[in-house]
N, C-alpha and C positions, 0 to 999 in steps of 0.2 A: 758946843760940846757934843751935841747929838751927832754931828757930822763925824767926829772922831770915833764915836761908838759905832756908827754905821760902817765906817771904813774898817775898824777892827773886826767887827762881826763878819763883814765880807771877806776879809783876809783869812779869818779863822775857817770860814766855810770853804774857801778855796784850798786851804791847807788840808782840811779833812777830806775833800774830794780827791785831792792829789794822793793822799795816803791810801785812800780806798782803791784808787786805780792801781797804785803800786802793789798793794796786797793782792788784788785780783790777778794782776799780771804774773806775780810770783806763784800764785796757786795754779794758774794755767801751765806755767813752765814746769812746776813739780809734777802735775798730772801727766804731762807729755813725757817727762822723764820716766815716770813710773810705767806708763804704757809701753815705752820703748824697752824697758827692762823686762817686762812681761813677754813681749814679742821675742826678745833674745832667749829667754828661758824656754819658751815654747819651741823655738827653732832648734835649740840644743836638744830638747827632749825628742823631737822628731828625728834628728840625726842619730841619736843614741838608739832609738827604736829601730831605725833602718839598719844600723850596724849589727843589731842582734838578730834580726829576721833573716831567714834563708834568702838566697838570691832570687830576685823577682817578687818577693813578698812585700817589699817596702814601697812598691809603686803607688802613685797617687791615682785613684779611680775618679773619673769625672762622672758624677751622678746627676748632672744637670741636663744631659743629653736625652 
């Protein structure tokens, strides 16, 4: 009978690990989706700012040189 219990416990542990992996994967996917949305919003903001500024004022300045 203890073999059956051990097998059941092992199966339950595998199921729990599988669920944890699925949840972690979903969280990473949602974080990536959120980050992409933020990037899109920032790009739109930059484009709007460039459209408002006078000619030549929306240029990107490289401050690393």
